N, C-alpha and C positions, 0 to 999 in steps of 0.2 A: 447442212445437216446430213453430207455423205461422214460429217464426222464423226456422228452417233453409233453407238457401240450397245446391240442387244446386252442387259444383265436383269438380275432377278429385279430388280429395281422398276424396269421399265428400259429405255431409249434414255443413254447418259451420254454425254458428249465425250468424244477419246481425246485424250491427252494430243495434242499435235509435233506426233514423233513419228511421221510415217513413213512403213517401210516404201520402198520401188513398187509399184503397181504392174501386175505381170498379166493386164488384159488390155491394155491399152487404152482407151482413153473411159476416165470412170466419172463422168457426171458429162449431160445435157445440159446445163447450163451455160450459157457462154459467159457468164459475168466468173466465171471459177476457172480458174487457170489449174491445167490440165497436165500430168504426164502420160509419156507413151514408153510402149513396150519397145525398149529399142536397147542394145547395149551403146551404141552409137550419138545417141542422143544425147545431147546435155541435161540435168534434169531440173526442173523447179520445185520449193516447195509448193504444197496445197493451200489456197486461203481461204477460207471458209469464215463467213459473219459471226459476229460474237453474240452467243446465246448463254443467255444466263438461267439457271436453275437456284432452286433454294436449298436445294438438298443435292446427295449422290453425286459427289466431284469426289474422283481419283485424284491421288497425289499426282503430280507431275514428276518423272520418273526418267532422267538418264537413259536407263538398263529397261526399257520399257517392251514386253514380252506381250503382244496384244495381239497371238495369232488369232482371239476367238472372234477378232471385230473383220474379216473381209471386207476390202470396198466394197465390195458388191452388193454385200446385204445393209450395208448404209440405208439404202434407197428402198427401205420396206413403206415408205409412206407414195414414195413415188410408184412404185408398183400398183398400189393399193388406189393410183388413179382410175386405173382402169373400172371397167363396170364390173359391179359386187353382184357375186352367187346366190341368190335368197334361199333357194329353195334345196338347190344339190350343191356341194361345194365341191365335191367328188367328180363328178358327172357318170359316176358307174350307173346308178338306175337309170337314167337318160340314154345310155348309151344298150343298156340291153334291151329296155324296149322298144328302139326303135330298129333291133337286130343290128346295128355297129358293131364290126369287133373293136375293143378296145385297141390304141396304137400307143406302144411305151414311148416313141417320138412326139407326140403331138401336146401343142403348152397346157401345161396344169389351169384348169378355173377357177382356183382357189389361188391364194398368193404366200406368202413367208408369211405375214402376219396373222394370216388365219391358222398355220399350225403353231405358232407358238404362241395364240390366245388361249388354243387348250390344252399347252402346258401347265398342271399346278406352280403359281411363283416358288413355292418352295422346292422345285425341281432346279431352279438355279442359284437357290444358297451354294456358297464354299464352304466347308467347315476345314478346317486346316489341321486342326489336331484327327477329324476323322481321317481326312487323309493322310499324316502321319502315322496313325493308326495302323494302317496297313502296309506304309514301307516298314515298321517296325517287324511286323509280322513275318513282313517277306522275305528282311535280312535275316531274321531268328532259323527261319527254314533253313536259309541258304548254307547258313554254316553250319546247322544241325544234320543237314545232307552232308556235308564235306566230312565232318567230326566223326560222321556214323560209317559212310564208307571209305575214309581213309584207315578207323579203328578193325573195321573188317578185313579188307582187305581182302575178297573174297572174288575170284571171277565170274562166282553168279549174282554177285551184286552190283557191280559196279555197269553192268546195262540197265539195270536198271536205275543206280544213280545218275547217270547219264540222263536220260530220259528226265527224270525228274527233277534234277538239278538245272535241265538246257530247258524246262517248262517254266521253272521260277527265273531263270534270266531273259526270260520273254515278260514275266508277272513286272518284272523290275523296268525293264525298258516301256512299257505301257505306263507305269507312276511317273516316269520318268517322261514321257510322252504330254501327259495329262501335267506337267511343272509349262512345258513348252504351250500349249493352249491356254496357259492362264486358267486352265479349270481347277488346278491344284489347289488354291488359295488368293485369294487381291492382295497378297502381299508379291511382291513381283520378286525382290530381294531373295523372298524364301523360296520361291521359286525356280527359282537361277541356280540357286544354289544347293539345292536338293536335285533339282535336274539335274547338276553337273556331276555331283557325286554315281548319283544313277548309272545316269549313259556313262563320265568314264571306266565305270566300274565292268562295265561290257563290252568295251571297247567304241567308242559310239560318240562322236562331236558335237554335242552338246548343242551349240547355238547355228554350227555347221545343219547341221540335221534340222534345228527348229525353224529357220530360214527358210530352205528346202521345203519342209514339211506345211508351212504358209502358203508357200507358191502353189504345192498341190490343191490344200482349201480353198485356196481362192479361185481357182480356175477346174476345180473339180468335172471331169465331163468333156473337157477340148480336147482338140485333138491336139492343137499344137502348143498348146499352154499347160498343160497338167504336166505334172512332173512324176508320179508315180505311176508303174505299169501303164503308161498311155500307150494309145497303140501307135504302130508303124505308119505313116502314110505309106501307099505304094512305090511309089519313087524311091523312100528309102529302105525297106524290105528288099526289094528286088536288087541293089547294089550292096548288100550282104554277103558276103562266102558263105559256103555251105557248111562250112568249122562253127559261124557265127551264130547261125538259123539255129543249127541242130543244138549248139548250149543253150539258146535261146528256147527253144520248144522242145526241147528230150531231158526227162525226168532220168537223173534228180537235179541236173545242172543249174535251172532258174531258181532252183529253193536253195540255191547256194548264193547267187548275185548279190547281195546286199554289203558285203563288204566292198566290191568292185564296182559298185553302184558310188559310192561314199568316194569311192578316189576319183573314177572317171565318169559318171551317170550313164546315161542311157544312150546308144544311137542315137546320132544327128542331135546331141546334144555336147557342149562342150563345158567341161568346169571339173571342179574338185568341193569337196564340204572342208576338207584341212587348208584350202588357199582361199587368204583373204582378196585376191585380185579376181576372184574367179565373177563369175559372167553371173552367177547366180548373187551376188551380194552387190549392193552399191559401198560408197566410202567411207556411209556411218556406220555402216558395222562390223568394218574392218579390227575395230578391237576385239569384238565378241570373238569373230569366228579366233582369232590368235591367240586369245584366250583359253580355249572349248581345245585349240588344235593341241596348247601346252599342258592342258590338263587330260588327253588322251596320251601324250607322247609321256606323259607323269606314268599313267599307267604301263604302258606298255614299257617304261623302267622297271618299274615294282616285281611283273610278270618276269623278265628278264632274273634280274636278282632273287627272286624266287626260285626259278627253275635251276641256279646255282644253290640254292639252303636246300632243295627236298630233290635235284634232278629232274632232269626233262619229262621224264615218263609220266611219273608222279605229277609234274603239273599238266603235263599231257592228260590224266586223267581223270583229277580235279576240278581242271579248267577249260582243257583246251577242247575236248571231244564237246562237253557242255557247252561252249561256245558255239560250235555249230551248228548243235541241238535248237540251240536260240535264233540262229541264223534262217535254217529252216521254218522254224513256226511265224518270225516274223515276214519273209516271204509268200509261206501257204497265205498267212491271216492276210495281209495286204493282198495279194494278189485274186482270192476271193471275193473280195469285198466290190471286185470290179470287174468281174468273171464271173462264167460258167453257170447263168443261169440257163435254164431250159430254152425261152424265145430268148432270141438277140433284143441286146440291149442299143441303144442309139448313143452314137458319142455326136460333139455336134462344133460345132465352126460358127463364123462370123454374126449376125443378128439371130439365129438359133439360138444360140447358147445364151443362158442365162443364169446366175448362182443358184436359183431354184431347180429348174432343167436339170443342171448339171448334177446337183444333189441327187434329184430324186434315182439318177440310174445308177446309187449304189445299195447294197445289198447287206441285208443281216443274215447271220448265218450261227448255227445253233452247233456249241461246242460241246454239248453235256458238260459233264463234272468239270470240266477245263472252263466252263464260263466264268465260273466264280474266283478261280484260281487267276485266269487274266483280267481278271477285272471287268468284265463284261464289253469286252471289245469287240464283240460279234455283233453289238447294238448298233451297227453301224451307221443308219441313216441316217437317223437323231443328231448322232454325234456328230454327220459333215455338216447338219446344215446348222448346227446349234453347237460349235465344237466348246464352249465358253460351259455347258452342262457339268457338272462332276460325273463321274462313271458310276459311282454307285447312285445316280438317281435319274440313270438311259434308261432303265426298262421300263420306270412309271410311267416318264416321257413320253418312249416311244407307240405305249399302251394307250394313251389319251390321246395321242396326235395320228394315229389307226384312220381314225374312223373321219378323218379329213384329207388325209390323202390319198384312202379309197387304192384302188390298183395301181397305183404308181408305187405303193408300197408292197414287194413280193415275199411273203410269208416265207421264212427260212422251213427249212427240211427237216423235222425232228431228228434229233441225234441222241443214239444211245446213250451208256454211261462215256464212251469213249469215239471223239468225232473220224470214225474208219469209211465211214459214206463218203464225204468230204475227197478222199484220193479220186476215188470215181470221177468226181465233180471235176476238180482240179485235170487227171488226162484226158476226160471228154475236150476240155478249154483248151490245152494246149495244143492238141492236133486241129482242132477248128478255127481258132482265134487268131488268125496270122497279120493281115494288114486289114487298112482302108480304103478306102479309096479315095484320089488324092482331091478331089472338087467334091460337090455339095457341102449344105451345111448340117444335115442328118446324115450323115452315114452308120453302117454295122460293120462287124467285123465279117470280112473274107477266109476262106480256109484257100492255099494252096496246097492243090493236088500232087504237086513236084516233089512236097515233104513229105519225106519218107520217116 
């Protein structure tokens, strides 16, 4: 059962090409072999009973990119074994009637399958032609902006170009991100080729990032096992020197973190997205990581060559500064998807954590006119629960799911044309969200009063 994956056609068996589980035991069935979260333990392949279906088989391919099938999601029926809530699926009305304050850290009275059932079937359909049309659009805009800026070559125009081009680089990343999730198309080879072209062009190692991002989705909301912008336990936080604390919690430094994260990850975690022997990867992923690192190296070599052809200053203006604007977009958006809500949101450990509860702590954000430009990545809650849904269906899927999710969904603050309101949200969060307790299975961010 753990080899099933949610798709537009229902539950499908996943090809038996399994990534390393990051959450410890992934099955409660004593007859099922499991793998453990530990870099010093040998891993055995999962074994599952053979299941025959008349339709809906995916081809077995060695380049499987199935980020869209977190191991924990597979237990949809397992979650459904509990008692079903018939009249009130989100628990909100009952709480309000009894005068009980809503507790965001409590287990929701609905199941992952309840949310999935509310989403229209067509929202799961991946259209490769439509996905490619977004790639063509974004690439055309990027080259058009570069040509216009180089032609005008005016210092009044350059800052406008940097902001626009950096935003378009971020849009390219989101499309490559969809390739990594398999929501770009059902053709895994197409996903891999397009993903490498898009991500390498903005100096992101596609497979290295894809695998670590899979870990993030499989463990979202888990203090120790989450991968992106996870909280620091107090014991690790207290060991940081003052310079590291300032770099992590003082603007603009956190918004420049992504390239350094690719090379060395976060405090308390070791490894590199470029090294095939990193703790991030299992031996079967080594070739993928090498391929992506070579593609990244090729792009770096192209940039060096362009520096000789057009001069380093022109390269800096056309590519270098937009690259750092893209980095700031990436860090801003990914941080605010998991931080900065007006009310403290929980992080989990141990038995309190589940794929559903962790996903429900993510946040949607409104970016005004940028929503369309960066492919609605701000519609993030449903994306985290069901990353196989294409980006062009996320808004509709979210609207359909909101009645089920109830108060576990936090309506984003409406943005003006540009999301300047999020700057204040970011600053407030960086001043307050410093670390979590070393103990406890449901924890909330604490503030260090000595951090100035």
